[in-house]
C-alpha positions as CSV (number, residue, x, y, z in Angstrom):
1,M,77.1,110.8,83.0
2,G,78.1,114.2,83.3
3,I,80.5,115.9,85.4
4,D,79.7,119.0,86.5
5,I,82.3,122.2,87.6
6,E,81.4,121.4,90.8
7,T,81.8,117.9,91.2
8,I,85.5,119.2,89.9
9,K,85.9,121.7,92.7
10,K,84.8,118.8,95.3
11,I,87.2,116.2,94.0
12,A,90.2,119.0,93.6
13,N,89.5,119.7,97.5
14,L,88.9,116.4,98.9
15,A,92.7,115.9,96.8
16,A,93.5,119.2,98.7
17,I,95.1,120.3,95.0
18,S,93.8,123.3,93.5
19,F,93.0,124.9,89.9
20,E,92.4,127.6,88.0
21,E,88.9,128.6,87.0
22,N,89.9,128.2,83.3
23,E,91.3,124.6,83.9
24,L,88.1,123.1,86.0
25,E,86.1,123.3,82.0
26,G,88.9,121.3,80.3
27,F,89.1,118.9,83.6
28,A,85.2,117.8,83.3
29,R,85.5,117.6,80.0
30,D,88.3,114.8,80.3
31,F,86.6,113.3,83.2
32,D,83.6,112.8,80.8
33,L,85.7,110.8,78.4
34,I,87.4,108.5,81.4
35,I,84.1,107.8,82.7
36,G,82.8,107.2,78.9
37,Y,85.6,104.9,78.4
38,M,85.3,103.0,81.8
39,E,81.4,102.3,80.9
40,Q,82.6,100.8,77.3
41,L,85.1,98.9,79.3
42,S,81.8,97.5,81.6
43,K,80.1,96.6,79.1
44,I,83.0,94.1,77.6
45,D,81.6,90.4,78.0
46,T,84.4,88.7,80.5
47,G,82.5,86.0,82.0
48,D,84.7,83.3,80.2
49,I,88.4,85.0,81.0
50,K,89.5,83.6,83.6
51,P,91.1,85.8,86.4
52,M,94.4,86.9,87.0
53,E,96.3,88.4,89.7
54,H,100.0,89.1,87.4
55,V,100.2,89.8,84.2
56,L,103.2,87.1,83.6
57,P,102.5,83.1,84.8
58,V,103.8,83.0,88.6
59,Q,104.5,80.1,91.0
60,N,105.7,79.5,94.2
61,V,108.7,76.9,94.7
62,F,108.5,75.4,97.6
63,R,110.5,72.4,99.1
64,E,110.5,69.8,102.2
65,D,111.2,71.2,105.5
66,E,113.9,69.3,106.7
67,D,114.8,68.9,110.3
68,T,118.6,69.1,110.7
69,N,119.4,69.1,114.5
70,Q,122.8,70.8,114.6
71,N,124.0,72.0,117.5
72,N,126.7,74.3,115.8
73,R,126.6,77.3,119.0
74,D,130.3,77.1,119.2
75,E,131.2,78.0,115.6
76,L,128.5,80.4,115.4
77,I,130.3,82.2,118.0
78,K,133.5,82.1,116.6
79,C,132.1,84.3,114.1
80,A,131.1,86.8,116.2
81,P,133.5,89.6,116.7
82,V,133.1,90.0,120.7
83,S,131.1,87.4,122.9
84,E,131.7,86.5,126.4
85,N,130.3,83.3,128.0
86,G,128.7,81.8,124.7
87,C,126.9,85.3,124.2
88,Y,127.3,87.8,121.4
89,I,128.4,91.2,122.7
90,V,126.9,94.0,120.9
91,P,127.0,98.0,121.8
92,S,124.3,99.3,123.7
93,V,121.9,101.0,121.6
94,V,119.6,102.3,124.4
95,E,120.8,105.0,127.3
96,S,120.0,104.7,130.6
């Protein structure tokens, strides 16, 4: 499959990049080489290769959820710089 200069111009236009006219022929050759390499890769039999999402083995570490019915509201309110009637007081971020 050959990539012509018009195709290179169209790709450059879609990518919103510009080239000098003398560069276009080199890009066409480079694209041909890249596509040729991709065609070689597509011919490789990968039927026995297990698909993977990551190059390293990654495994989630889960733990069981535990219900801890803790009522430590008063302790948490003590950590706040300013509180009133059991509520946190924060600076206003929206002007009226």
